[in-house]
N, C-alpha and C positions, 0 to 999 in steps of 0.2 A: 415336443409336447403339443398336444392338440387341445383346442379350447372346447367350450361347452357345446353340446349338441342342440338340436332344435327344441328339445323339451327343457333344456336348461338344467337338468338334474345330473348329479355326479354319477359316474359309473360305479358299480358295486366293487367295494374294496379299494377304491382310488379316491384321491382328494377331490375337492369341489371343482378344481380347475381342469380335471381330466374327464373326457366324455367318451363313451364307446363308439367305435367306428361301425357303422352298419355293415353287415356281411355283403360282400359283393365279389364278383369274379375278379381274380387277380389281373392286373394290367398285363399287356403283352410282354413288356420288358421283364416283369417279375416272373411270368410264366416261363420265359426263356431262361431266366436265372435259376429257377427251381429245378430244371432238368439238366443233369450233368452232361448229357450227350448232345443236347441241342445247342445251336449257336445262340449267342446273346446279341440281339440286334441293336440294343441301345446302351449296353454297358460293356466295358472291356473285360475280357476274361484273363485271369492270371495264367502264366505259363512259365516254364523253366527258362525259356530263352529271354524273357523280358520281365523286369520287376513289376509286381502288381501295383496297380494304381491305388491311391488313397481315396477315402470317401470324399466326394466332391471334386476329385481331380479328373481332368480331361486327358484321355490317352491320345495317341497320335492320330486317330481317326475322328477326334472331336467327340468321343463318347464318354459318358460319365462312369467312373469306376465304382464297383461295389466295395463296401467296407470289409474289413477283416471279420472273420466269424466272431459272433458275440457282440459286435459293435452295435448292431440293431436287433431289435426283437422282431422276428419274422413269424407271423401267424398265418394260418391258412386263409388265403384270400386277401391279405393286407400286409402293408409294410408299416411298422410302428417305430417311432423314435425311441432311442435307448434311454433318454432322459426326459424329464418333464419340468416345466417351470413351476417352482414351488410358490405357494401362496405365502405372504408374510404372516407371521404369527398374529393372532387377534390382539388388538390393543384398543382400550377405551378412549373416548374423546379426551377426557381429562388427562389420561396418561400421555397421549400424543402431545397435548398442549404443554404438559410439564417437560417432556423431552425436548420439544422445540424451544421452549423458553430457556432451558438449561444450556442447550447447544448454542443459542444465540448470545446470551449474556454471560454464561459461565463456561466457556469452552475449556478453560484451564482447570476447572473443578477446584476452586480454592479451598473448599471445605473437606477435601479428602483427607487432609492431615488430622482432622478431628475425629475420624471414624475409629471406634474401638478404644478411645482414650477415656481416662477417668475425668471426673468433673473438674478437679483441680488442674489437671494437665490441660484441659480445654481452655480454662481461663488464662493460663500462662501462654498457650499458643495464640489465643485471641489478642492478648496484649502485645505479643511479639509481632503479630500480623499488622496491628495498627501502628505500633512504634518499633520499626526494625532495629533501632539502636539497642533494644533489649536483647537482640540476638547475638550481637558481637561484644557489647560492653562487658558482660560478666566474665568473659574469657580474655579480656584485653590485657596485653602484656607490655613491658617496657620496650622490648624489641620492636613490637608493632608501632609503638609511639615514636621511636626514633625515626622510622621510615615516614610516618605521617607528619612528623615535625619538619623534616627536610622538604617534603612535597608541599606542605602547607605554607611554609615561608617562601618557597619558590613561586607558587601561584599568587601569593600576596604581592610579590614584587611586580607581577604582571597585572593583577587586578586593580591596584591603586591607580596607575596611570590610565588604564583602560576605563575604569569607572568614571574618572573625571572627563575623559574624552567622549565617552558614549552619552553622558548626561548632556554635554554641549550639543551633541548630534541630535538629541531629542528636544533641543531648545529649553533645557532645564538648567537650573543653577548647578555648577560643578559639584557642590557638596552633596547633592542628591545622589550622584553616582556613587560616592563613597558610602553614604547611608545604605544604598541598595547592595553594597558589598559586605555589609555587616550583619544586619538582622536576617535576611533570607537564607544565607548559608547556615546559620544556627538552626533555623526551623527545618531546613532540609536534612541536616545531619541527624535529626530526631525521627523524621517521617520518611525519608528517602531510602530506597533499597539499593541504589548504585554505590559502589565503593569508589568509583573513579570520577563521577560527575562533579565538576567544580562550578558552583553557582554564582551568578552575578548578572549584571546588565550585558546585553548583546547588541551588536551593531544593527541588525535588521529590524528587531523589535523597536529599537530606539528611533531608527529612521521612520518607521511606519507611524509610531505614536506622534512624533514631531510633525510629520507632514499632514496627518489626518486632523489633529487638533488645531493645527494652524488654519485650517479651513473654517473653524468656528470662531477662533479668537487669535489675534496676532500677539505673539509673546512679548514683543517690545512695547506694545501699547498697554497691555494689562498683564504683567508677569504673574501677579498673585492669582488672578482668575485662571490663567493657563496652568499654573501649578495645581490648583484645585481640580481642574478637569483631568490632569494627568493622574492624580491620586484616585479619582473616581473611576477612571478608565481601568486602572490597575485592579480596583476592587471587582469590577465586572469581569475582567479577564480571569481573575482568580476564582470567582464563583462559577464561571463557565467551565474552567479547567477541572475544578473539583467535582462539578456535577457530572462531567463525562466519566470520571473515575468511579464515583459513587454509584451511578446508575449503569455502569458497565457499557458505556456508549463510545468507547475508544475507537471503534471502527469508523467513526465519522472522520477522523483525521487521516484515514487511509485514502480519502478522496484527493489528498495531496500526493500524487504519484511521484515516483523518483524523477521522471523527465520534467514534471512541473517544477519540482524543487531545484533541479539543476539549472533550468532556465531562469527561474525566479531569483535564485541566489546570485547567479552571475549578473543579471540585470541590476539587482539591488546593490551589489558590490560596486558596479560602475557608477551608479547614482551617488552612493556614499562617497566614493573617491572624488567625483566631480564637485561635490559639496565642499570638500576640503580645499578646493582651489582658492576659496575666500581666504583661508588662513595661510596657505602656502604662498600666495601672491600678495597678501597684505591688503586686499580690497576691503573698503569700508562699506560701500553701498552695493550690496549683492542682491541678486534676485531671490524672491521668496518661493519661486516655483521649483519643481523637482525634475522636470523633463530635461532631456539632453540638449535640445535646441535652446530653450531659455537660459540654461546655465552657460553654455558656450557663448551665446550672444552677450550675456552680462559680462563674461570674462573679457571679451575682446572689445566691448564698448567702454570698459573701465580701465583701459591701459594706463591712463593718467594717474590712477591710484596704486599702481603696482609699486612695491617697495623692494629695491634691490637687496637691501640688508635682509629682509624677510625671505626673499627668494633664495639667497645664498645659504642662509641657515637652514631653510627647509630642504634644499637639495642635499646638503651635507648629512643631515640627520636621517633623511629618507634613504639615502644610499647606505648609510651605516646600518639601519634597521633591516633593509632588504638583504644586505650582505650577511648579517648574522642569521637571518631566516634561511638563506641559501645554505650556509654552513651546517646548520642544524638539520636541514632536510637531507643533506648528503651524508651526514653522520649522526644518526639519532642519539648516540651516546653523548653528543655535545648539545643536548637540548637546552641545557642551562644557559648557553650563550644567547639564544634567541629569547629565552624566558626572562633573563635579566636585562636585555637590551633596552626595553622601554623605560624601565626605572632608571637605568644608567643615563639614557638620553635626557630624561627629565632633570636629573641631578646636574649633569654637565651644562645643559642649556640654562637652567636656573642660575647656576654660578656665573656663567658668562654674562647673562643679562644684568645680574646684580653688580658684577665687577665693572662692566663698561657702561652701565646706565642705559642699556639699549632700549628701554621703554620710552626714552626721550628721543629716539632716533628711528621711529617708524615701526618698531616691533611691539605688537600688542601682547599683553600679559593677562593672566587669569584675574589677578587682583586679590585682595584680602578675602580669606575664607574663615568663617566662624569656627571656633573650636567647640567641641562638645559632641555628645552622642545624639542619636536620633531623637527628634522631638515627636510627641504624639500628633497625629494628623487626622484622627477620626472626626475632629470638628471642622476639618477642611473639605470633607467629602460633600460634593454639591450635586443635588438631584433636581436642579432647576429644570422645569419643563422645556425651557428654551434651548438648553444644551444637552438634554437627556439623550436624545437620539444620537447625537455626535459621540458622546462618551460610551454609549452602549455599542455602537458600531465599531469604535476604536478598540474597545475592550475585546470584542469578539475576534476581530482580525488579528490583533497583537497576541491574543490568547492562543489562537489556533497556530500561528506561526511559531511562537516561542515554545508551545507544547510539543509541536512536531519536532522541532530541533532538539529539545531536551530529551524526549523519549528516544529519538534516533541515536543521539550521541551516547546515552546510557546503554542502549542495547549493543552498540558497536563495541564499546570497550568491555562490556560484560562477555561478549563472545570471544574476545581475545584472551580473557582470563578464565573462561569456561565456568561462568556462574550465571544464574538466571536473574533477570530483572522483570518484575511484574509491571506490565504497562499500566494497568488500572491503578495500582498503588502509586506509581510515579505521577500519574495525572492528579491524584488526590494530594500528593505531597507538594507538587509544584503549584497546584491551585491554592491550597491552604497557605503556602509560603507567600503567595502574592496577596491573599486576603490580609494576612498579618502585615505584610509590607505596606499595603495601602494605608494602614492605620499607624505606621511608624515612619512616615516621610520617605517611602521607597516607591519606585516605579517598577514596571514589569521586568521581572528577572527570570532566568531559566539556566539550564546547563549549557555553557558555551563550549564550542568544539575546541577552540585554541587553548583555553585554560584547562579543559579536561585532558587534552593531549599532553600538556605539560605536567599535569597532575599524574597521569598514567606513567609517563616516562621518568618522572622523579621517584617512582617506586611507592606510591601510596598503597596502603593496605586496607584502610577503612574510611568511613566518612569523617573520621577525626581530622583529616586534612582540611576539611571545610571549617571546622571549629578553630584550628590553628590560623587559617587565613582570616577568619572573622576577628579573632583576638588581635592579629597584626593590624587590621584596619581600625580596630577600636583604639589601639595605641596611637595610630596616626591621627585619628579624629581628636583625641584628647591632648596630644602634645606636639604634633608635627605640622599642624595646619598652617601656621605662619610661614613656613618654609616654601609653601607653594605660591606665595603671593607674586613671585617674580618668574613663575613658569610661563614661557611663551606659548601662545596658542598655536604657533606654527608647528611646534614639536608634537602637540596633541593631534594635529591634523596628520602629521607623518605617521604617528602611531596607529591611527585609525586606518589609513591607507594600507599599511603593512598587515594589519589584522584582517582586513576584508579581501585582500588580493587573493588569498587562498581559497575564497569561495568561488572563484572563476575556474571551473574544472573543465578545461577543453578536452582532455582525453575521455572523460565520461560522456560529454556531449557527442564526441565522434563515435563512441561505442553505441550510443543510442541511435545515431544515424545508420550505422551498419546493421543493427538488429531490427529496427522497426521504424519505417519512415513516418508513420502516423504519430508515434511517440515523439519523434524528432520535431514534427510540426507543433505538437503541444509544447515542447521545450522551447522552440523558437518563438512561439506566440507569447509565452510568459516573458521571455527575454526582451522582445521588442515592445511588448505592452508596458513593461516596467520602465524602460528607458525613454520611450516616446510619449507615453500617456501619463500614467501614474503607477505607483507601487501597488496600490490596492486593485486598480483596474486591470493591470497586467496579470495579477494573480487570479482575478475573477475570470478573465478571458481563458486562461489556461485550464482552470477547473471546469469551466463551461464546456470547453472542447473535450476534455476527458470524460465528462458525464455524457455528452452527446455520443461519444464513441461507445460507451457502455450501452446506451440505448440502442445504437445501431446493432451491436452484437446480440442484444436481446430480441430486437424486432426482425433481424435478418440473420437467423442462426445458420451455421455452416452445415451443408449436406454433402455427402460423398457417395459416389457410385463405387460399389465394391466388386472386386473380382477375386478369383481363386488363385492363390500362390501355388504354382505347379509343384507337385510332390507332397502337398500337405492338404489338410482340410481347413486351412486358415484363409480367411477372406479379408482383404485389405483394400484401401483406396486405389483405384486404377490411376489416379493422378499422381500419387506419391510413389507407387510401385509399378513401374512400367511393365514388369513381367506378369502382373496380375491379369488373369484371363476371365473375360465375361462369360457367363453361363448362358447358352442358348435357351430361349423361352423364359428367362428370368430377368427382372430388373431389381437389383439389390441396392437399397439405399440405406445410409446410416445418418440419423439425426444426432447432432453433437451439441445439443443444448436443451434446457427445459422447454416444454411446450406450454404456452400460455396465451392469454387473450391478445397479447401484443404481437405474436408472430404466426398465429394460425392461418391468417389470410395469405401471408407470404408463403408458408409451407404448402398450402393448397395449390397456389399458382405454380410454385416451383416443381412440385411433384407432377402436376398436369403437364408441364412442359417436358419433363423427363419422359413421361409416357408418350407424348406426341412425337418426340424425337425418336423414341424406340420404335414406334409404329411406322414411322417414315422409312425405317431401314429393314422392315420385315422381309422384303423381297430378297435381300442379300443373305438371309440367315436360314439355317436348317429348320429351326422352330420359330413360330411366331410368338409374340409376347403373350404369356399366359399367367404368370405370377409376378406380383410385386411384393418383395420381401422388405419389410421396414425394420431395420435393426434399431431397437430402442435402448441399447446398453448405455448409451451416453445421455439418455434423458433421465435426469435425476428426479424430476417432478413434473406433474401436469395438473393444471387447474381444470375447472369445469369446461371452459372453452377448449382446452387441449383434448379432453376425453371426447367431447362432442365432435371435434375435428377428426379424431381417429374413427369414431363411429360413422360419420358421414363419408369419410374416405373409403371405408370398406363397402358401404352401400352404393356409392356412386361408381366404384370400380366394377361391381357386379353388373351394372347396366351396360358396361362396356366389355362384357365377357371376360373380365379379369378377376383374379382373386388376390386379395391383400392378406398377407399373414404378418404377424408380429413376432420378433425375436427378442427374447430376454428382457421383457419389461420388468424393471426393478421395483422393489418395495412398494412405495406409494402409488406408482403408475399401475402396477399389477392389481393392487387392491381396488383402485378406481375403475379399472377395466372390468373387473368381476362385478362390481356393483352396477356398472352401466349395462353389462350383459344381462343381469337379472331384470333390468327394466326394458331393454330393447331387443334382447336375444339376437345379437348381431354376430357373435363369435360362432363360426362353424366348426366342423369336426377337425379341420386342419388349419387352425388360426393362430396357435401359439406354439413356439419352439424355443428350445434352450439355446441353440447355436445356429448360425447360418448354415454350417455344414450339414447338420441334421435336417434342416428345413429343405435344403436343395435336394438331398438324397431322397427323402420321403416323397416330396412333390414330383421329383423326376420320374418316379415309378408310375405316376398317373398321366404323364405326357403320352400322347398317342404316337404311333410310329410316324417318323418324319414324312413318309410318303402319303400318309392319310391325315396329317395334322390340319386342323382347322382352328381359326382364331375368331 
């Protein structure tokens, strides 16, 4: 495809991007090619003894082969490309904005199900979209309920001890953990789209909330104020989560890459486990800091407070829980063993403490817990300016972490059962769940991986399993709370360690190391930052490195030198394909990123260096450098700076007796090049081509005989 001519007007009968070539004598190579009896000095001629060369292929003498008949349009006195670069269909500004808006915020096109439906059907579909429970509830059967009942009771046996344990991890009263396992699952069962997600408190969000709020107020000094701030942080977390879903901004959580999460989760798991040394060793005066060094220092400086009874009980129950976990991992059909182990540990340890009066012999217990359901807490929400920044910051961080975990877990199990989970609907469901929870004495909740895995393995069919779990917790709150008065804290610590140890994924970290060393650096930064600085700072460091890497990829786009694959008209990277052959007289470059204001300077310097390197080798080649071919197939978009860069590149190359041509500019890039050409008239008669092969063939016909070539 050739670009606009000097007058900028389209050729008769052709599109606006095609311009007529002025009549001129055919080049020597083409003259030779047009005469059957004459030799072809610059191109290989086919014969019966040797296979014909392909378009763009070099023969044994280093000459470029002619294409098969019909591949090119040959006119008297000129060689023309067989194809041309098509202009994108005309589109108005409003139409472009509408398309861009739709692709940015509605890539899944959630409204397609409403097309062609009656008004009544649209209302039903809208109600089902907002309340997914309406999709499965009308067809719910007894057989489905049997499966959900078993799975619901199974995850309840895990949720009750974990709820109590995680609340203590967040420095909150244990009863808050049970409250958070009652109301949020009910809300999610109505609004959530995942069948397998089991909702409740999670270890990482509990750790972050406890550590961040403790910087504003110490829980032992003013537990009521700390509780107020926890509820207020939960409200802000829910508002933030729901806003991401409502405004279709879920791509924000994608900044938490997989390597970031692997390192962050592993570091947080170690910090959570170290915090449980207080309960496992029976230490009374423990450090309030979260780092590795302060925790270990506190442990070994308080050896006089260690309780051998507590250590013995802790080791026994920790070994029991780890053993059951190992058995269930080796045989997934025995999932119920690890699922029931925490509740079994709580029951056995409570009976032992009560029977032997162990609370009087150095083993600390939970103490009396009030019976009753969740109390309203909207009157406890505190927006005091002195603490407002702390609760907003805590809400944002815990909201992002819990939302990322919940959506990832939901999508993981949905893929196993081959159904779809709407990420934006999940964000709205989890966000509204936390908003309601903040007003009903709950703190941040989401879908936990351990409980969801148990729910999945137990054979859950719908979100009814969450309702069964919530009813089980309700019964516990109403009638069974006095039984937990003698539950030892050491067992809760063992339960937490067993739950978080699965977050340390060494094989995944090793795979990241094998695949991408920069990603492993991100993973390692998150891990070290969490264990040596703080949870939130470690996360911030990893996200910062990830964003910096993205900026580097934008500002330093990859460029490749292309060569011809022998026997084809395909051009590929000479670095990746060692048999790719460079074409004499041509420098073929491929840009593999959008061209914008952030990288035009780099691209200009990089291309200049390629040209200088090529010029330095001219004496060793048959042809001097004459053409620079820029393959724009990988350039999805170009801004004003990008188009100006292409314009300036072509003009500056002309001053160096070089000609720059562009190959396959796509959509938006082609449109902007045409508009720039109307203003600056910089596209010559041979400036645009559809493929590199056609560009090389057409331009090769204009190269002079090697013995008379001049550069």
